N, C-alpha and C positions, 0 to 999 in steps of 0.2 A: 415499590421503586419504579421509576420511569427513566427510560433512555431516549434521548432525542438525537436523531441522525440527520445530517445534511448531506445529501447526495449531489455532488457538483457535476454539472454537464452530463446527465445520464444519457441524453440522446446523441451526443457527439463522442463521448468517451466510454464505449462499451464494446470492446473488441474481445474475441476469444472468451465469451461467456463471463466477463468480469462482473456482470450484474449478480451473478451467483454469490458473490461475497456478501452483498447486502441481504440476500435471502437467508444465508447462513446466520448472520448476526441476529436478524429478526427471529428466526426459529429458535436459536439458543437462548434468547431472552424469554420468549413466550413459554418454552418448555420449563423455565424456572419461575414462571409467574411474574416476570418483569414486563411492565407495559413498555411498548416501544412505538415511537412515531418517526416516520421517514418523510422528509420534505425534499422535493427535487428543486434544483436551481439551475436554470440555463443562462445563456448570455443575457446581460442586462438586468439580471436578478441578483440581489445581494442579500445573503442571510443576515439576520440579527445575530452576529457572531457569538455573543455571550449566552445565547439561549440554547446552544447546541453542545453536546458532549462528545460527538464523534463526527468526523468529516471524511468523505470518501470521494476519490477521484480515480476513475478507471483509465484504461489505455485507449489509444487511438492512432490513426495514421497521420502522416505529416499534414495533410489537408485539414483535418479536424484540429490538430494541434495548433495550427496557425490561427484558426478562429478562436480557439480557447485562450491562446497566449495573449491576444489583444485584449480580451475581456478580463482575464485573470490579473493583468497588470494593475488594475485599479483595486483589486481585492486582496493583494498580497499582504498588505499591512494588517488588515483585519484578521486574516487567516493566521498569520504569525502570532498576533496577540492572543488569539484563542488557544493556540498550542502552548504559549508561554504560561497561560492561566490554567493549564492542566487538561485541555481537551485532547483526545486521541485522534489520530489520522492514519489512513492507509491510502497510498497512492501507487498505482500499478503502471509500469512501463512508461508510456507517454506522459502520464500524470506525474510519475516520479521525475522524469526529465524536466518538466515545466516548473517543478518546485525547487529545482536547483538554480544555479547561477545563469546558465544559458544552454541552448542546444544549437549547434552549428550543423546545418544540413549538408548533404553531398554537393548541393549547388552553391555552397558558400553563404547561404542565408543564415542569419543569426536570429533565433527566437529568444528574446530575453526572458529569463525565469524570474521568479519572485524571491529567490535567495533564502528560502526557508531552510533548504538543505545545503550543506557545504560540499557541493559537487558541481561538475559541469559535464556536458555531453557533446561529443563530436561524432559525425557519421563515419562509420567504418566502410571498408571495401567489400565485406561479405556479411551475410546474415548469420547471426548466432542462434541456431535453432536446436531444440532438443529438450529432453527431460533433465531436470536439475535436482540435485540434493545439496542442501546447505546445512552445515552445523552451526547452530545459533545458541547464544546464551542470553537469557532474559530473566530478570529477577532472581538471579542465582541458579537457575536451572539450565541444563544443557539438553537440547533436543534437535532432531533433524527435521528440516522443512523440505517438502517435496513439491515440485511444480513443473511447469513447462515454459520455456522461454522462446521468443521469436522476435529478435530485434537486430537492427543494423547499427543503431546508436551505441557508442562505447562511452560509458560513464566512468569518470575518475573522481575519487573523493579527494578533497584537500586535506591538509594535515589535521584540521579540526574535525573532519568527518569520521564518524564511527560506522563501520559496516554492520549490516544486519547479521551477517555471518560469513563463514569461510566455505568456499565451494569445495565439495567433496566429489561431485560428478556434474559435468556440464561446463558452461562458459562463465556465467555470472556477469558482473558489470562490464567487463571489457576483454575477457579471455586472456588476461595478462597477469593480474596480481592476485587472483583467487578470492577477490572480494565479491559479495553479492549484497545489493541493496544498501540501505542506510537507515540508521535509527537516531533520532534526536528527541529527547524527552519521551513523550508517548506518541511520536509521529514516526511512521515507517514508510519508506519508499522501496520498491522492489520490482524486478523484472518478472516475477513469477506469476504466470497466468494459470488457468486450469479449469475453473477458478481456483484460487489459492486456499481459501478458508475451509471449504467443506472437508478436505482431506488433511487439514492441519488444525485440529481442534484446540491444541495448546496455544497457538497463535491467536485464534479467534477469541479464546477466553482471556488471553493477555490484554487484547484490545478492549474487550468488554469490561474487564476489571478496572483498567485505567480510566475508561470512560465514566463508569459509575462512581469511582473515587472522586472524580472531578466534581460531581454533584453532591455525594453523600459522605465523602471522607472514608475513614476506616470502617464505618458501619456497612459499607458495600462489600458483602461477601457472597461469592457465587456458589450456589449449591452444585454438587457434582452431578454429572450426567453419565448415562450408560452410552459410551461412544464406540460400541463394537463395530458398527457399519463404517464410521469415520476412520477407525484405525485399520480396518480391512482395506479401505480405499487408499490410505496412506501407504500401507505395505505394498500394494500393487504398484503404486507410483514409484516407490523406492526401487522395486525390482525392475521396472521399465528403464530406470536410469542405470541399470547394471550393477546395483549395490547388492 
């Protein structure tokens, strides 16, 4: 089996070690004997959308988000079509915001999003910083996600938006409604940095499984891995959040 990953704007959107999520996906593929290819795409470069099984967009500051928002506007339709056809996606923090309807900054500037996610973001008056624990349900399984958040943007889901999970510790999307992130089909947006996937192997494998199903259907079955180190890191992150 082969997995093809498109990493969008890796030079602009890579804050708080978000690139570690790609390293995790590649490693978990290779440990199972799955071939994996990662192609990077910057401004002015457009993937052949139907050739890729997984798309990744990390986080960035407002300056980088402005640059990406202008370029991403022309790519939104292709990315949305790939998700509708079964591709998986993970977008972190600023990437999550840009895949929503819009992001309104503290200066009143509006960055238009691509509207993949049914959500919008407005700048808050304080930064939401700290360790986070989120109770999430995926494919009928309930588990806790652990991460670290650092954002001033406050994201609100519309009635059609489904949160990634419920905040158990930390702030989440907006520090008001106990939601964190969003999930649509096999696409996930979240504020969890850290990076997220090394200490949340269930989420990493959820994304890998969905990505491989897009190409191979029901034949795509992931072999189990010995995740002792990953689970230890997860346990430490949970304790840091006061759980």
